N, C-alpha and C positions, 0 to 999 in steps of 0.2 A: 733608483740611490741617493743618500745624503749627500747632498752636492758638496756641503762646506767639509764633512769625513774625507769625501775621495778628492778634493784640491788638497789639504793637507798632507794628506797619505803620497801624493804626485810630487808636489815643486817643493813640500816643506814652506813655502811662504807663508803659513798660519801657525800659532800655536793651536797643538793638538788637545782636541776635546776629551773631556773623560773617558767618554767611551771607547775613543780609539786609543789611548793608553791602556784600557783594559784588557785590549786585546793580548793573546801570546805570541811572542815573535812577532811583533805588526809591523816591524819595520824590513821584516824580509819581505822582498818582494813579489815571492811566489803566495806567502801570506794574503798581501794584498790583492790577488788578482785572484783569488777563488773564494770570493765573497757570494756567496751562491752560486745557482748555476746561471746566472749572467748579472743582474743587477742590483738585488735584494741587497742592502748592506748586513754583515753579522755584526749584531751588536750583544750586550753581557746577557748571559744565560738565564739570571736571574729578573729578565724584564718581560714580565709577563704582555705587555701591551705590545712588544715588538714580535715576541712569541705567534701572539694570533694576527699581527697583522701579518707576518711571515704565511703562516699557516692559510689566511683568507686569499691574500695574494696568491701562492701557490694552487689553492683551488679553483680559481678562478683562471689564470691563467693556461692549467694544466687542462682544463674541460674545455676550455675552448680552443686550444691547440688542437687536443685529440679529435675533436668534432669537425673541424676544417677539413683535415687531413682525410678522415672518413669519407664526409661526403664528397673531397673532393676526388679522392682515388679508390671509389669502391668498385668500381666497373674492372679495374686491373687486379683487384683481390679477387673478384668471382673469380675471374679467366686462370688465376692461378690456382684454387681451389681446383678449379672443374680440370685443369691440365692434372693435378696432382691424384685424382681418386679415378681418373682414367685408366683403363686397363687394355690389354692386349689391343691395342691399336683402336681405341674407342673413339668415336668421334666426339669432339668438343661442341658445344652448342655454343652459339653465338648471341641467341636471344635472352632479353630479361636479365640482362648484366649489372639492374639495380634490383634485383630479387633479392628483401631482407634489409632494403638501407635504412626503412624506418624504424624497425625495432633495434637493429644493429646501432642506429644512433641515441634510441635511448637507454642505450644500455654502456655505450662509448663514454657518453659526459658524465655520470656517475664515476666510470670507473676509471678514467683519467684523472678528476680531480682527487681521488680517491689515492690514486697513485702518487701524485705529486705533495699530497697532503701528508704521506710519509716519507717523501724520499726526501725532499728539501730540509723538515728538521732534524732526520735520521742524518744526512751529508753534514748539515751545520753541527751539529754535537762532536761528531766522529773528526772531523776537521782540527777541532777545539783539542782535541785529547789526542790524536795521532801526532807522531812527528811529520814534519811537512814535507817528508821524501817519503811518507805513506799517503797519500791524497788520492792516490790509484786506488787505494785498498778503502778508503769511506766511498767512493764513489761508486767501487763493487758492490760493498756490503748494503747502501743504500739503496742501488737500483735494484738488487736481488729480493730486499725486504718490502719494497714498492710495490717489486710484481706480486711477490707472494701475498700482500694485504688485498690489494687491488684483484687477485684469481677468485675472491668471493662474488665479484661481477663479471668480471671478463670471463669467466668459463661458461656459467649459461647462456651469456649475450652472443660467445663463440659459436656454441652449439646453434642455438636456434638460426643464427646467419650463416652458417655452412650449410645446413641442412636447408635451408631456401635457396642458397645459390646452386644447391646441386639437385635443384626440383623436387622436394620431397615434399613440401607444403606450401600453402598459397600465402599466406600471412603470417605473421609472427604470433598473434593468440592462438590461432588453431597450432601453431608447432607447438607451444607451451603446453596447452590443451593434450594435443595428441600424444606427445612425447611422456606426459605424465602417466598417463592413461595405461599406456602398452609396457613404459620400461618404469614407473615410479618417479619419485622426485630423483632418484639417484641419476634418472637417464637427462636431467640436465647438467649434470656436471660428468657426462660421459667422456672420456680420456683425458679427465682432471690430473692424472699422475704425467701424462703426457705433455700435458700443458704446461704444469712446472717443469719439466724436464728440458722444455724449447723454451720461455718465456724469460726463467730465471736468468739463467746463461744471457739471453737476447738481452734483457731490460739492464743486465749488469754492466756487458761489456759497450752496448749502444752508450751508456749514459758514463760510462768510464771514458771511453773512446772520444767521445765528444768533449768532455770537459778538460780532459788533457790536451786533446787538440786546442783549444781555447787558451788553455793556460800558457803553452807553449807560444803561441800564436800572439798574444798579449805582450808576454815578454820580449818577443821579437821585434814589434812593431812599437812598445813602448806607447801604446793607448789602445783604449776600450773600442772592442769590435764595432763594426757596423752592422746594419741590418743585412746585406747582402753577405757579408761575412760569413756573419754567424749561421744564412741558409746553408751556404758554401761546406762549413764544417760539418753541420747536422745531416748533408748530404753523402758525406764521406762516410761519417760514422754507421750512417742507416746502411749503406752500400757494402761496406766493410762485414758487418755483423748480419746482414741479411744472407751474403754466403757462406758465412761460418754456420749459420745453424738452419739452413735447409733442410738437410735429412732430418733435423729434429724436426720439423715444421711437416713435412711428410707424414712421419708418424704420428703428428699429433691430428692432423687430417682426417687419416683414414681411421685412428679409432674414434674419431666424433660422428664421422657420418657414418657408420656402420650399421646404426641403428638395433635394434633389438636381435638383428639376425645373428650378432657377435660372431664374426667372420674371425676377428681376433680378438684373444685371450687374456692380453696386456700387450706392454711393451716388447719385451723381448718375442712375445710369437709373431708380433708384429712383423719385428725386424727380420725375424729366420723367413717368414711366410713371402715378404717380399723380395727377399735375396735368394729364396728358392724357386719360386714362382715368376721373377721377373726380371731378376738381377740387380746390380750394385746399383745400374745407372737408374733405378726406378727413386733411389733415393733419392736425387736431385731434379725429380721433375718439380718442374714451375720454376726452376731457378731463376731463369729471365725476369718474367713478369713481377716474381719477387723480390727481386735484386730493384727492377726499375719502379715499383711500386714504394719497397721502403726507403730505396735512395732518392727519388722526389718527393717521398712524404716525411723522411726526414728532414732536408730540406725547406718544407714547408713548415712542420710542425715546431722546429728548435725557432725558426723565424718569426714565428706566430708566438710560440712562447715566450721569447726574450724581448719583443717590442710590448706585447702585452703585460709582463711584469713591470718593463720599465714605466710604464704609462701608469700603472696602477701605484709603484713607488714612487714615480713625481706626483700622483695626485696625494698620496700621504704624507709626503715632504712638506708639500705648499699646505696642506691643513695643520701641521706641528706648527710649522712657521707662523701662522697666523694664530694659531692657540698660544 
């Protein structure tokens, strides 16, 4: 964050810079607290250097945070996937919990970077044009849009990952080759609709809950959040969202791993079949490991995200001051 701007906005002991005066309702405390997801300061819309720096910092921070979470918690994700696809008391295999990790990391890095490359600029723009009491709408919309754009990379990554987690393929290259050979290129986007059905509300809710918690916490504490506090709020946001979207995740997983057999003909058929053959409780399969994974993952993700953005922002500020 630009330290001069932050100091002026907090205690009023310094003369506000032109950038600060350019903000809409900048003296309002909420407006001051919602500068980016954490530490990147909002500046004028017509400053191309700032926009490029925001995009760069978002890409790096988002990509790194996504990479760290996937690498650290992949076994829990594998267990969740296997629990969700098991039927009629099927046995859960506990071996090969890292199956598909390499291919998944190769996709998560650009997908996470792409998400934040869309999320941050969109959020900043909406926060400027919407009334301040509509900040949650900005976070919801930016999260959904970021999720939609990044799904171009996330869906094929998820398809390959989950089929390897369930033992269908031995390596990511083999998975891609055989999926395309048997199902066509469209096989790489199996369950695309169900993925959007799960991830758009998930991304929108998780980031909205996190951002709103940060705003409220900062206003109550009257200071910036430290690293443990960012991680704590990220865990809460992840756990809450994970619980609410578990049925959507079960549907998405079933459609993605079914392969060429096409046991389910779509989202509605998948829901009807699960309810008819397994009962409504099947829609909540894997909720335990999912909430554990996303809760811990949210803590790590947002902790790494905020710290990385702070480091990058500080480096940018130092370069500007030297110039």
